MARGU-765159 format. One record per residue (C-alpha): residue number from 1; residue in three letters; chain; x, y, z. Coordinates in pm, whole numbers, plus 50000, padded with zeros to 5 digits. Example, Ala and Ser with C-alpha at 12.3 -4.5 7.8 and 13.67 -1.06 7.14 Angstrom:
# residues 2
<r 1 'ALA' 'A' <51230 49550 50780>>,
<r 2 'SER' 'A' <51367 49894 50714>>,
***
This chain:
# residues 55
<r 1 'MET' 'A' <28735 08081 48390>>,
<r 2 'GLY' 'A' <28734 08319 48099>>,
<r 3 'LEU' 'A' <29001 08514 47919>>,
<r 4 'ILE' 'A' <29065 08883 47996>>,
<r 5 'LYS' 'A' <29065 09098 47691>>,
<r 6 'GLU' 'A' <29339 09366 47666>>,
<r 7 'PRO' 'A' <29210 09721 47638>>,
<r 8 'LYS' 'A' <29310 09885 47318>>,
<r 9 'ASP' 'A' <29584 10107 47449>>,
<r 10 'ILE' 'A' <29715 09887 47726>>,
<r 11 'ASP' 'A' <29975 09614 47686>>,
<r 12 'PHE' 'A' <29964 09349 47964>>,
<r 13 'SER' 'A' <30282 09180 47852>>,
<r 14 'THR' 'A' <30609 09288 48010>>,
<r 15 'LYS' 'A' <30976 09229 47937>>,
<r 16 'SER' 'A' <31178 09180 48245>>,
<r 17 'GLU' 'A' <31538 09292 48270>>,
<r 18 'PRO' 'A' <31809 09027 48300>>,
<r 19 'TRP' 'A' <31949 08978 48649>>,
<r 20 'THR' 'A' <32300 09102 48721>>,
<r 21 'GLU' 'A' <32565 08877 48853>>,
<r 22 'GLN' 'A' <32530 09011 49197>>,
<r 23 'GLU' 'A' <32157 08960 49200>>,
<r 24 'LEU' 'A' <32205 08604 49072>>,
<r 25 'SER' 'A' <32463 08539 49344>>,
<r 26 'GLU' 'A' <32230 08667 49615>>,
<r 27 'PHE' 'A' <31942 08458 49478>>,
<r 28 'ARG' 'A' <32148 08146 49475>>,
<r 29 'LYS' 'A' <32265 08204 49829>>,
<r 30 'ILE' 'A' <31911 08260 49946>>,
<r 31 'MET' 'A' <31788 07942 49764>>,
<r 32 'GLN' 'A' <32073 07734 49913>>,
<r 33 'GLU' 'A' <31977 07852 50267>>,
<r 34 'ILE' 'A' <31618 07767 50206>>,
<r 35 'LYS' 'A' <31701 07417 50073>>,
<r 36 'SER' 'A' <31929 07356 50365>>,
<r 37 'ARG' 'A' <31659 07465 50627>>,
<r 38 'ASN' 'A' <31398 07260 50450>>,
<r 39 'ALA' 'A' <31621 06948 50453>>,
<r 40 'LYS' 'A' <31688 06999 50821>>,
<r 41 'ILE' 'A' <31312 07036 50895>>,
<r 42 'LYS' 'A' <31237 06725 50695>>,
<r 43 'GLN' 'A' <31506 06520 50873>>,
<r 44 'GLU' 'A' <31376 06636 51212>>,
<r 45 'SER' 'A' <31027 06543 51118>>,
<r 46 'LEU' 'A' <31125 06189 51009>>,
<r 47 'GLN' 'A' <31318 06142 51332>>,
<r 48 'GLU' 'A' <31009 06240 51534>>,
<r 49 'THR' 'A' <30798 05988 51355>>,
<r 50 'GLY' 'A' <31059 05719 51401>>,
<r 51 'LYS' 'A' <31100 05653 51031>>,
<r 52 'VAL' 'A' <31473 05746 51046>>,
<r 53 'GLN' 'A' <31727 05682 51325>>,
<r 54 'PRO' 'A' <31900 05995 51455>>,
<r 55 'THR' 'A' <32257 06046 51336>>,
***
């Protein structure tokens, strides 16, 4: 894979804006929900294979 050269008058690098407290709060809430759902799916999968006893 080769490198892409930047055209003379175009800058590919960007500077992102920092997140607001509200955006961070929403992101953390979404991530917590995803982690919880994934843990539940993993637990169910382990129970189906018999590797873990149901609680």
